[in-house]
N, C-alpha and C positions, 0 to 999 in steps of 0.2 A: 515610482511605486504606485502613485495614484492612478496613472494610466494603466498600470498592470492590473489592478483589481477591477477596473472598468471593463477590461477584456473578458472577465468572467461573470460580469453582473447578470447578463441575460440568462445564462445557464444556471447560475446560482439561484436566481429568482424562480426559474422553472422547477428546480428541485423542491422548493418550499411549496409552490403551487401544487405540485404532484402529491405532496404530503397532506394537502388540505390545510396548510398552516401559513400564517403570515409572519415572515421574519422581520421583526420590528427593530432589532439591534443593528443599526447601520454600520457599526464599527466591527461586526463579526467577520465579514468577508475580508476587509483590508487587513485585519489582524491576522487571519489565517494566511493570507498572501505574504504578509511580512514574516511570519514564522517559517514558511516554506522557502523564503528568500534569505534566511540567515547565512552569513558568510562561511560558517563552519561546514555547512552542508555542501556536498559535492554530488551526491546521487539522490538523496531524499529531498528533492527540490520540486519546483513547479513543473519541471520537465517530466519527472517521474509521475506526478499527479496527472498531468495532461495525458501521458501514455495510458495510465490506468483508466481514466475516464473514456478515452477513445476505444480501448479494448472492451470496456463495459458496453459501449454502444452496440458492439457486435453480438453480445450475449444477452442484451436486454430482453428479447422475446422469451428467453428461458426463465427470467427472474419472476419471483412472486411479488417482490416489492422493490422494483428497480430504483425508485427515488431514494429509498432507505439505503440501498447499496451505494448510490452516488454520494449521499451525505456521509456515510461511513468512510468512503474513500477520502473525502475532504479532511476528515478528522484522523485518519489512521496513522499519519505521521505528523500530526499537528504539533505534538511535543516530541522533539528529537534532540536529546542531549547525548552526545557521543559516548557510547559505552554504558549508559544508564540502563538499569533493568526495570525502571518504572515508567518508561515512555508510553507504552500502550495503555497502562492503567490510567495515567494522567490524561492521555488523549481521550480515553473512553469517558472519564469523568467530565471532561470539558464538553464532549458531545451530549452527554446526559443533561448537564446543567443548561446547555443551550436549547435543547428540546423542551425541557421542563419549563423554561422561562416563557415559552410561547404556547404552553398548554397542550403539548403533545400527549397522547394517550400513553399509559404505562407500557402497553405492549410495543408501541413504536419505540419508545425510549429504550426498552430492554433489548429489542432486536438490533438497533443501531449500536448500542453499547457492546453487545456480544460480538457483533461483526468487527468492531475495532479491536476487541481483545483477541479474537481468533488470529489476528495478524502477528501474534507472538510466534505462530507456527509451532507451538508446543502441544496443540490439541487438535483432534480431528474435527472437521466441520460437522455441525449437527443439522444444518438446513441447506437447502439448495442455494439460497442466497449467500450463505457463508462459503459454499463451494465456489460460486461465481466470483466472489470478492477475492478469495485466495488465489484462484487461477489468474485473475487480472493482476494481482500484486506480484505474482511470480512469473508473469509473462516474460520478463527480462531474461530468465534462465533459458528460454527457448528462442532467443533473438538470434539474428545473424551473427556470425563469428566476430566481426569487427565491432558490432554493437555490444555484444556480451563482454568482449575484452575491454572496451571503454568503460563499461559498468564496473568491472573488477578493478580497473585503475581508479575509478571514482570512490569506490569503497575503501581502497587503500589510502586515498588522499584524506578521506574523512577520519581515518585512524592514523594519521601521520605521526602522532605523538607516541604510538604504541611500538615498542621494539619489534624488529622484523621477525625474530625467532618466535616471539609470543604470538604475533599476528598470524604468521604462517600456520602455526599449530592450531590456533582457534579457527581460522578460516577453513583449513582442511577438514576439521571436525564438522563444521556447519555444512559445508558443501557435501561432505560424505554422507551426512544424515539425509539430505535430499536425494542423493543418488541411490541410497539404500532402500528408499521407499518402493513398494511394488508399483506405485503409480504416483507421479509428481502432480499431474493435473487431474482434477476431479470431473470436469465436464468432458463429454466425448468430443465436443468441438475443439477444445484446446488440446486434449490428449492426442487426437488424430493429427493436429497441425503442428504441435510444438514439442511433444514428448521426446521424440528421437533426437531432435536438435539440442534439447535441454540436457539430455544424458551425455551427448557428445561434448557439449560445452563444459559440463561439470567434470567429466573425466579428464579433459584436457587441462582444466584449471588446477585440479588436484595434482596432476602429474607435474605441472609447473611449480607447484608449491612444495614439491618433493615427496609426493605420495605415489 
């Protein structure tokens, strides 16, 4: 685990430099890495975080505050208890406390906290940075068929204790809500590249679930 967090050290430090802040809590990065490495997680892992950060790199020129987005991505699944409804709020609170501890401005704290909260996917993004963060988080929906199918298997594994009938009904509802949107991806770059594949993946998965 120690070697794992060292892999992220340079990029982590660059985020804080980009924010004009010095991260003095040396335990924060390894603690976040440990959270993303919890054994109950099968999809919401460091692999998902890596994918998000890599996708962000492609959209970085569009961002108003790219380092704030990067930090929000680090925190967006920092707390992930299977089935809990408070994960985003607790993750946002953790991000807020971490920023306040190093003297971040109230505007920065609010923007990062709001970006973590928008990953509830229950509200429309209000800023360009929120749009970018959501597109990055949902990039898996437009992945190649085999990658998307592996993701669906990982989600089922995270909810292994949930009865199949209940899981299928809830999963169909969630995927159906994404499919019913006029537009899944907010940025033109991701819409043009991933929208058609995402709709195909979602429709196929819903059909497999009995829809």
